[in-house]
C-alpha positions as CSV (number, residue, x, y, z in Angstrom):
1,M,55.3,160.5,90.5
2,Y,57.4,159.1,93.3
3,F,55.2,156.0,93.9
4,I,55.2,155.0,90.2
5,N,59.0,155.0,89.9
6,N,59.5,152.9,93.0
7,S,58.4,149.3,93.0
8,N,58.7,148.9,96.8
9,K,56.5,151.9,97.4
10,M,54.0,150.5,94.9
11,F,53.9,147.2,96.7
12,F,53.2,148.8,100.1
13,L,50.6,151.1,98.5
14,F,48.8,148.0,97.2
15,I,49.0,146.4,100.7
16,L,47.6,149.6,102.1
17,F,44.6,149.5,99.8
18,F,44.1,145.8,100.4
19,S,44.2,146.1,104.2
20,T,41.4,148.7,104.1
21,F,39.2,146.2,102.3
22,I,40.1,143.5,104.9
23,S,38.9,145.8,107.7
24,I,35.6,146.9,106.2
25,S,34.6,143.4,104.8
26,S,35.5,141.4,107.9
27,N,32.7,139.7,109.8
28,S,34.5,139.9,113.2
29,W,36.0,142.6,115.3
30,F,39.3,140.7,115.5
31,G,39.5,140.6,111.6
32,C,38.9,144.4,111.6
33,W,41.8,144.8,114.1
34,I,44.1,142.7,111.9
35,G,43.2,144.9,108.8
36,L,44.0,148.1,110.8
37,E,47.4,146.7,111.8
38,I,48.3,145.7,108.3
39,N,47.2,149.2,107.2
40,L,49.5,150.7,109.8
41,L,52.5,148.6,108.9
42,S,52.1,149.3,105.2
43,F,51.8,153.1,105.6
44,I,55.0,153.5,107.6
45,P,57.3,152.4,104.6
46,L,55.4,154.9,102.4
47,I,56.3,157.8,104.6
48,T,59.9,156.9,105.2
49,N,62.2,158.8,102.8
50,S,66.0,158.9,103.0
51,N,66.0,162.5,101.5
52,N,63.7,163.7,104.3
53,L,65.5,164.3,107.7
54,M,62.1,164.3,109.5
55,S,60.9,161.0,108.2
56,V,62.3,158.8,111.0
57,E,60.7,161.1,113.6
58,I,57.4,161.2,111.8
59,S,57.3,157.4,111.3
60,L,58.0,156.9,115.0
61,K,55.3,159.4,116.0
62,Y,52.8,157.8,113.7
63,F,53.6,154.3,114.8
64,L,53.3,155.1,118.5
65,T,50.0,156.9,118.2
66,Q,48.5,154.3,116.0
67,S,49.8,151.5,118.2
68,L,48.3,153.1,121.3
69,A,44.9,153.3,119.5
70,S,45.2,149.7,118.3
71,I,46.0,148.4,121.8
72,N,43.0,150.3,123.1
73,F,40.8,148.8,120.3
74,L,42.0,145.3,120.9
75,F,41.4,145.7,124.7
76,V,37.9,146.8,124.1
77,I,37.3,143.8,121.7
78,L,38.5,141.4,124.4
79,I,36.4,142.8,127.2
80,K,33.3,143.5,125.0
81,F,31.9,140.0,125.0
82,S,33.3,138.9,128.4
83,L,31.4,141.4,130.6
84,L,27.8,141.4,131.7
85,K,25.3,143.0,129.3
86,N,24.4,146.0,131.5
87,F,23.7,149.4,130.0
88,E,26.3,151.4,131.9
89,M,29.1,149.1,130.9
90,N,28.0,149.1,127.3
91,N,28.2,152.9,127.3
92,I,31.7,152.8,128.6
93,I,32.8,150.2,126.1
94,S,31.3,152.1,123.2
95,M,33.1,155.3,124.3
96,M,36.4,153.5,124.6
97,M,36.0,151.9,121.2
98,N,35.0,155.2,119.6
99,S,38.0,156.9,121.3
100,S,40.4,154.4,119.8
101,L,39.0,154.9,116.3
102,L,38.9,158.7,116.7
103,M,42.6,158.6,117.7
104,K,43.4,156.7,114.5
105,M,41.7,159.3,112.4
106,G,43.3,162.3,114.2
107,S,40.1,163.5,115.7
108,M,39.7,165.8,118.7
109,P,40.8,165.3,121.5
110,F,43.5,163.0,120.0
111,H,44.4,165.4,117.2
112,F,47.7,166.7,118.5
113,W,49.8,164.2,116.5
114,F,48.0,164.9,113.2
115,P,49.3,168.4,112.2
116,N,52.8,167.6,113.4
117,I,52.9,164.5,111.1
118,V,51.3,166.2,108.2
119,E,53.9,169.0,108.4
120,G,56.7,166.5,107.7
121,L,55.1,164.5,104.9
122,S,55.1,165.0,101.1
123,W,51.9,166.2,99.5
124,M,51.0,162.8,98.1
125,N,51.4,161.1,101.4
126,N,49.3,163.8,103.0
127,F,46.6,163.0,100.5
128,I,46.6,159.4,101.6
129,L,46.6,160.3,105.3
130,M,43.8,162.8,104.9
131,T,41.5,160.6,102.8
132,W,42.2,156.9,102.4
133,Q,43.4,156.4,106.0
134,K,40.1,157.6,107.3
135,I,38.0,154.9,105.5
136,S,38.5,151.9,107.8
137,P,38.1,153.7,111.2
138,M,35.0,155.6,109.9
139,I,33.3,152.5,108.7
140,L,34.1,150.7,112.0
141,L,32.8,153.7,113.9
142,S,29.4,153.3,112.2
143,Y,29.1,149.7,113.5
144,Y,29.1,150.6,117.2
145,F,28.9,154.2,118.4
146,N,27.8,156.2,121.4
147,K,25.5,159.0,120.0
148,N,26.0,161.6,122.7
149,F,29.7,161.1,122.9
150,L,30.1,161.5,119.1
151,I,28.0,164.6,119.0
152,F,30.3,166.2,121.6
153,M,33.4,165.1,119.6
154,I,31.8,166.5,116.4
155,I,31.4,169.9,118.0
156,M,35.0,169.9,119.3
157,N,36.3,168.9,115.8
158,L,34.4,171.8,114.3
159,F,35.9,174.2,116.8
160,I,39.5,172.9,116.6
161,G,39.4,172.6,112.8
162,A,38.2,176.2,112.4
163,L,40.2,178.0,115.1
164,G,43.4,176.0,114.8
165,G,43.9,177.1,111.2
166,L,43.6,180.8,111.9
167,N,47.2,181.5,112.8
168,Q,48.9,179.0,110.4
169,T,51.3,180.0,107.7
170,S,52.0,176.4,106.6
171,L,49.7,175.1,103.9
172,R,50.2,171.5,105.1
173,K,49.0,172.4,108.6
174,L,46.2,174.5,107.1
175,M,45.0,171.4,105.2
176,A,45.4,169.3,108.3
177,F,43.1,171.6,110.4
178,S,40.7,171.7,107.4
179,S,40.7,167.9,107.5
180,I,39.9,167.9,111.2
181,N,36.9,170.2,110.6
182,N,35.7,168.1,107.7
183,L,36.1,165.1,109.9
184,G,33.3,166.5,112.1
185,W,31.0,166.8,109.1
186,M,31.9,163.2,108.0
187,I,31.3,161.7,111.5
188,F,27.8,163.3,111.6
189,S,27.1,162.2,108.0
190,I,27.9,158.6,108.8
191,M,25.6,158.8,111.9
192,I,22.8,159.8,109.5
193,S,23.5,157.4,106.6
194,E,26.5,155.5,105.2
195,N,25.4,156.5,101.7
196,L,25.5,160.2,102.7
197,W,29.0,159.7,104.2
198,L,30.2,158.0,101.0
199,F,28.9,161.0,99.0
200,Y,30.5,163.5,101.3
201,F,33.8,161.5,101.4
202,M,34.0,161.2,97.6
203,I,33.4,165.0,97.1
204,Y,35.9,165.9,99.9
205,S,38.5,163.5,98.4
206,L,38.1,165.0,94.9
207,M,38.5,168.6,96.3
208,N,41.4,167.6,98.4
209,F,43.1,165.9,95.5
210,M,42.7,169.0,93.3
211,M,44.2,171.3,96.0
212,I,47.1,168.9,96.9
213,F,47.9,168.2,93.2
214,L,48.2,171.9,92.6
215,F,50.4,172.5,95.6
216,Y,52.5,169.5,94.5
217,M,52.9,170.8,90.9
218,L,53.7,174.3,92.1
219,N,56.0,173.0,94.9
220,V,54.5,175.4,97.5
221,Y,54.4,174.7,101.2
222,F,53.8,178.1,102.8
223,I,51.2,180.8,102.3
224,N,53.7,183.5,101.4
225,Q,54.9,181.4,98.4
226,L,51.5,181.8,96.8
227,F,52.1,185.5,96.2
228,I,55.9,185.7,96.1
229,N,56.2,183.1,93.4
230,N,55.4,183.9,89.8
231,M,52.1,182.1,89.1
232,K,49.7,182.6,86.2
233,I,46.4,184.2,86.8
234,F,44.6,181.0,85.6
235,I,46.3,178.9,88.3
236,K,45.4,181.5,90.9
237,L,41.8,181.4,89.7
238,N,41.8,177.6,90.0
239,L,43.1,178.0,93.6
240,L,40.3,180.4,94.3
241,I,37.6,178.1,93.0
242,N,39.0,175.0,94.8
243,F,39.6,176.9,98.1
244,L,36.1,178.2,98.2
245,S,34.7,174.8,97.3
246,L,36.7,173.1,100.0
247,G,35.4,175.7,102.5
248,G,31.8,174.9,101.5
249,L,30.8,178.2,100.0
250,P,27.7,178.1,97.7
251,P,27.2,177.5,94.8
252,F,30.4,175.5,94.6
253,L,30.4,171.7,94.7
254,G,31.7,171.5,98.3
255,F,28.6,173.1,99.6
256,L,26.3,170.3,98.3
257,P,27.0,167.6,100.9
258,K,27.1,170.2,103.7
259,W,23.7,171.6,102.5
260,I,22.2,168.1,102.8
261,I,23.5,167.7,106.3
262,I,22.3,171.2,107.3
263,N,18.9,170.3,105.8
264,F,18.7,167.2,107.9
265,L,19.6,169.2,111.1
266,M,16.9,171.7,110.4
267,I,14.3,169.1,109.7
268,N,15.1,167.4,113.0
269,K,15.2,170.7,114.9
270,F,18.9,170.6,115.9
271,Y,19.1,174.4,115.7
272,F,22.1,174.9,118.0
273,L,24.1,172.3,116.2
274,T,23.2,173.9,112.9
275,F,24.4,177.2,114.2
276,I,27.8,175.7,115.2
277,F,28.2,174.0,111.8
278,I,27.5,177.2,109.9
279,M,29.6,179.5,112.1
280,M,32.7,177.3,112.0
281,S,32.4,176.9,108.2
282,L,32.3,180.7,108.0
283,I,35.6,181.0,109.9
284,I,37.2,178.5,107.6
285,I,36.0,180.4,104.5
286,Y,37.4,183.6,106.1
287,Y,40.9,182.4,106.3
288,Y,40.7,180.8,102.8
289,I,39.6,184.1,101.4
290,R,42.4,185.8,103.3
291,I,44.9,183.5,101.5
292,I,43.3,184.1,98.1
293,Y,43.2,187.8,98.6
294,S,46.9,187.8,99.4
295,S,47.6,185.8,96.3
296,F,45.5,187.9,94.0
297,M,46.0,191.4,95.3
298,F,49.6,191.6,96.4
299,N,52.2,192.2,93.7
300,Y,55.8,191.4,94.7
301,F,57.9,193.8,92.7
302,K,61.3,192.2,93.5
303,M,62.6,189.3,91.4
304,K,60.4,186.3,91.8
305,W,61.7,183.2,93.5
306,M,60.9,180.9,90.7
307,N,59.3,180.8,87.3
308,F,57.1,177.8,86.9
309,F,57.5,175.6,83.9
310,I,54.8,173.0,84.1
311,K,54.8,170.1,81.6
312,N,52.0,170.1,79.1
313,N,50.3,166.9,80.3
314,F,50.2,168.3,83.9
315,M,48.9,171.6,82.6
316,L,46.2,169.8,80.8
317,L,45.3,168.0,84.0
318,I,45.2,171.4,85.9
319,N,42.9,172.8,83.1
320,L,40.7,169.7,83.5
321,F,40.4,170.3,87.3
322,S,39.6,173.9,86.6
323,F,36.9,172.9,84.1
324,M,35.5,170.4,86.6
325,S,35.3,173.0,89.3
326,I,33.5,175.5,87.1
327,M,31.1,172.9,85.7
328,S,30.4,171.5,89.2
329,M,29.6,175.1,90.3
330,I,27.0,175.4,87.5
331,L,25.6,171.9,88.2
332,S,25.3,172.5,91.9
333,T,23.5,175.8,91.2
334,F,20.8,173.9,89.3
335,I,20.6,171.4,92.1
336,F,20.1,174.1,94.7
337,M,17.3,175.8,92.7
């Protein structure tokens, strides 16, 4: 792994983890802001790479968007306690604070930077951006939010995440739009309960890691590589299980947290919101199945691009992931019964 062989990267990775704990454990908004800034300044050295020509452009884009969100967040903190406690002004302040945190996470309508940056990052940096970088803003979002504003943002995230991935050929952009869609589910889960959000986030991170580790080991970045390259049927089966689990198809593990959220929506009679959640998930499952169908059914008769020689220890890890996916499918089936 690149991080393990580079002591500078390991140092900034440690600061990245430490800054998240500063934000979520701080007892003041200013301390939360400091944690977010340390997080920003520690992630930029991780994504810079002399071998990647796009790294400077990506670092600058990431810095500018995150700085804009941080300025907005700091501005809201400064005016929050200096204005009169009237209801209308509180609504505006909460919407401004929510907007700055949503921008940090790459949520709709501030999502335009997210797929562009994801496209130029390595798989491991993508994993950090899609999972760990969402922890601090999400926890801060749960402290002070505008319910109606967030529900509207959730619906927009579901639409953009589902429809944005339909015409993508890049696996990194596909995972980015999938992350935007899952962000809608995570925001709603944290509005219900922090424990439910933690459960959803852990399962999503596990599924994301399985997918990204497979893509990293196979060195694939585009959909056509999945059926042009010479992959074993066992690896394709593993991709099938993890794709469907990430899409939330029952009885896979990814359906479990979504099922809990849908159950809560039905109990509280949010029927229209339930319909949107389910329909957007179906669209995502559709284009996941389209990728898997191409990978399984198309035989490329010309000479393959590459024969994969995966080291034994990494192959054992892939086998472990496959076993976990199948066992989680069996376990979740018993839970659903």
